[in-house]
N, C-alpha and C positions, 0 to 999 in steps of 0.2 A: 504494500500500500504506500502511495506517495505521501510525502510529508504534508503537503497542502491538503490532501484528502483527510488525513488523520486529524489535522488541526480543525478542519471543518466539522468532523463528527464529534470532536471533543467539545467544541463550542455549542453544537446542536444539543448534545447531552446535557450540558450545563443549563441552557435555556429551557429545555423541556422540564428538567428537575425543578427549576425555579417556578415555572408556570404552574406546576402541580401543587405548589405550596402558597400561592398568592393569597388564599383566603385567610391565612394565619400569619402573613408576613407584614412587617411594617413597611411603609412607603415613606421615603425621606426626600424632601426637596424643600427649597426655600418657600415656594408657594404653598406647599402642603403644610409646613410647620407654621408659617406666619399668618395664613388666612388673609382675608381682605379687611383692611381697616375701613370702617364706615362711620357715618355721623349720627345715624339714628337706627332704631329698631324698625323692622317692617311691621305690618299690621297684625298678622295672626300669631301673637305670642300667647301660647296656651300653658306653658310651664315655666315657672321661675324656681331657681335653686341657687343656694349659696354654699360653696364648699368650705373645707376646713381652713383654707388660706384666706377666706372672706372674699373670694372672687365670685361674682355673680354669673350665672349661666341662664340664658333665656332660650327656651325651646319653641321653635316655630312649626307650624303645620305646612309651610310652603318653602321656607328659605333657610332651612338648617338650624344651626344653633349659634348663639351670640355669646361672647365672653367679654365681661366688663370688669376691669381691675381698679376702677375708681377714676381712671384717666382715659384709657383707650378702649374703644368698642371694636371687637374683631368678630367677623362673621365667617363661620366654617360651613361649607356645603359639600355635596358629593364630589365636586371637583378637587376638594382638599383631602378627601378620604372618608367622609361620612358615608355610611351605607344607605342612608335615607334622608331626604330633605324634610321629611315629616318627623318631628320629635315628640313622642307621647310621654316619655318618662326620662328623668335624669337621676342618676345615683352615683355614689362615691364609695369605694371600698376603704378598708382600714389603712391601706398603703397610700391613699390619696389618688388612685386612678379613677378617672371619670368614665361613666358608661351612659351612652345615649341610645334609647330604645325607640324604635319605630314599630308600630303594630299594623300599619296599613300600607300596601295591600298584603304584605307578608311581614313576619316578624324579623327584625334586624337588630343586632347588637353591635355597637361600635365602641371600642375602648380607646381612651385618650390618656396617655401617660405623661402629658405635659410637653412632649416633643413631637409625637406622631400618633397616628390612628392605626388601629388594628381591627380587622373584622373578626368577630367571635362567632363560632359555630357551637351551639349547645349540644350536649350529649343526651339523647333520649333515655329516659329511665322510668322505672316503676317503683323505685325505692324512695319512699317519703321519709324525710328526716326533718328535725327542727333543732338547729344549733343557734347559740346566742348571737353569733356574728354573721349569720346568713343574710344575704340580700335576696329579697323576693321581688320579682318584677313581672309585669304582664307580658303575655305572649301575643300572638297575632290576633287581629280583628276577627270576630265571630268564631273563636275556638274556645275550648274548655281547658286550655293549657296555661301553665305559668312557668317562669324560670326561677330556679333556686341556685344561688352562687355561694359556695362554701369557702371562698377565698382562693380556690385553685381552679375549680371547674364549674361551668354553667351546666346545670341539668334541666332538661325539659320534662315536665311532669304534667299528667292529666288529672285534673280534679275529678273525683267520683261524682256521680249523680246523686241528688238527694233521695231519700227513701220514698218510694211510691211515685216518683216522678221520672219520666223518661224524656222530657222535653230537651231539645238541644238548647244550649245557652252559651253565653260568653262572659268573660270576667272583666268587670269595669274598674274595680278598685282593690287594693291590697293594703292592709293596715296591721301593724304590730302593736299589741296592747301592753299595758304596764307589766303584765305577768309574763310576757314573751310569747303569748299565743298569736297565731297569724289568722287574720280574718280576710275572707274573700267576698267582695260584693259582686253580684252577678246581675245579668239581665237575661231572662226574667224569672229565675227560680229562687231568688232570695239571697240569704247570707249564710256563709259557712265559717265555722271556727275550727281550726286545727291546732291541737295542743301537743303535737308530737306523737300521739298515739291514736286518737280518734278524731273523726269528723262529725261535727254536730251542726245541724241546719236550722235556720229560722225561715219558715216559708209562709209567714202570715201574708194576708192580702196586701197590706200596705207596702211590702217590699217586693211584690211580684206582679201587681195589677198593671194593666194597660190603661193609659189615659190619652185622650185626644188622638186616638188612632195610632198611638205609639207607646213604647215602654220607656218610662223614666229610668228604671234600673237603679241599683245601689251604686252610685258614682262616688260616694263619700262616706267614710267611716271615721268617727271621732269619739274619743272617750272624754267625758267631762270630769270635773274635780271630784265628783261623788262616785265615779266609776261606772256611771251609766253610759250607754252607747247611743249615738245618734246616727241614723242611717239615711239621711236626707229624705225622710218621709214625715207623715203627721204624727208619728209615735217615737218615743225613745224607749230604750230597753234596759232593764236591770238584769244582769247576767250572773249566773252562779256556776260554781265549779262542779256541783253534783246535782242530780235531778231529785231533789228532796221535796219539791213542790207537789201539791196535791194534783196538779194538772199533768204531772210527769214531764213537764217542760223545764228546760234549764234557764228560763227567763220569764220576766213579767213585763207588761207593757204599760206605759204611762203617756199622758199628753205631752206633745212636743211643741215646738216653737209656734206652729200655726194655731194652737189653741190657748196659748198662755196670755194673750192680750188681744181680745176680740176687736178692740178699738183700732189697733194699728195693723194687725196681721191676720185678719179674717181670711185673706186670700193666700197667705203664705203657708202652704202645706207641702210643697216640694221645693227643693233647692239643689244646686249642683255641687257645692263644695263647702266644707266647714273646717274651721281651725280653732283651737283654744289658745288664747294669747297668754303672756306671762303673768297677767293678773286674773287668770281663770275665766275671763269673758269668752263667750262663744260668738264667733262671727260666721254668718250665713250668707252665701253668695247665690243670688238668683240670676236667671238668664236675662231678664229684661227689667227687673224692678229694683236694681241696686243691691246694697249690702245692709244686713240687719245684725245688730249686736244685742246679745242677751247677757246681762250681768248677774242673773239669778233672781233679779227682782223686777227689772224693767227692760223694755225693748226700745232700741234707738235705730232709726232708719237713716241711711246715708245714700243720697242720690249720687250716681256716678254718670257724668255727662261729658260730651265733647261738642263744643259749639252749641250748648244749651239743649242738646238732644241726648236722651238716654242711650247708653251703649250696651251691647250684649256682652255679658261676662261669662267666664268659664271656670276659673279656679282662684283660690286664695292660698297664700303661702306665708309662713312666718320665718323670717331670716334669723341669723345667729344672734342679733341684738334684740330680737322680738318685734322688729318692724314688720308691718303687713304689706304684702304685694298682691296685686290682682293680675291674672292672665285674662286676655280678652280675645274675642273672635276677630275683631276688625280694627282695633284701636291701640295695639301695642300693649305695654305694661303700665300699671298704675301703682303708686305708693301712697300709703296713708301718712299724712303729716301731723297727725294728732287731732285734726279738726275735720279734714276732708280727704278724699282720694284725688291725687293729682297725677297727670300723665308724666311718666318718667322720660326725662330728656338728659342724655349724658352730657 
C-alpha cells in the first residue's frame, strides 16, 4: 500500500471515530464559548434561574437561553451548541454544571460546564431510586417519563399509572418537598408522591378535571409554612406519611386561594405557578389577571402590564436573595421591586 493511501485511510478512520462520538463530545470554538452579546431579552422568557455564582439564566421558548452576570447579557442558541432553542427547565448540579432541558418536540438535555456545551443522552431504566442529591427533570412533551440525574448518569424513567386509571398522561411539574419526597404533577391524572419506595396518587376532581375544553393540569406544586400543599387548583392538601385517616387516604382537602377572600378572588380558582417567599407569603401567578399574594390573613393583587395592557404570565421564581421574577409569554422577564413588577432591562 502506498504511503499516501495509508495516510488517507488513517485520516478517514480518525474522522469516522470522531463522528460516532459527537453526541457526547464537547465542541470548542470562540463563537461557541462566547455566544452572542445582546442588549435585551427576546419576548418568550418562560424560565428564570439563578445559579450558585449568582449568574442569572433566562430560558426562552424560541431563542435559546440568556446568561446575565450583572453587566453583560449573552445569548446561546443551537448555533452555539444548545440542542434546542426551546428551554423548558434549567438546573444546576453540585459541581456547578448547568443543564438546559427542552421537552418539545423531543426531549433534549444540554450540559454547560462554563466553557462549552455537551449533548447528554439519558440511559433508559426501570430502576427507581431516591437519593438526597438527585436532580429530577421533565422529559418530552406528552410522555409519562422523567429524568433522574444521580451526579454521574441521567436515567430515563417511566412513571407508573395511577390505580384504576389507564389514561395516557404527561408530566407538567416536579417538586421536592421538605422531607425529600418527589412529587409529580400531571395532566390529566392528578398528582403522584414518590418516597423512594412507593407511589401514592391524588386523583381528586380538582387536579384532573377538564375546563374550557382543555386541561389545566398540575403545573405547580408548592409547600407552605404549615406543610400543606398547593396544586394550582381550588383546594390545598394536608398530606400524611401513613394512611391513618378514616377515608384510607393519605391527605385531606381544604379551601385554597380562590375561596379565602370572596371579595377579591371569587374568580381565582386556577393559576399557573406558585412560590413561597422568604417571609412565608405565597405568590400566585395567573395567565391573564396578574399576581396574587397571600400572607395567611389577607390577599393582595398586583397588576402586571406593558403599555397599560395586561400581559400573559407563565411562571414565578425566587432568586438567591429572595427577589421574585416572572416569566412571560410575550413580554420578557419581570422583577418585583417591593411595590410592583417591572420589566427587566439589563
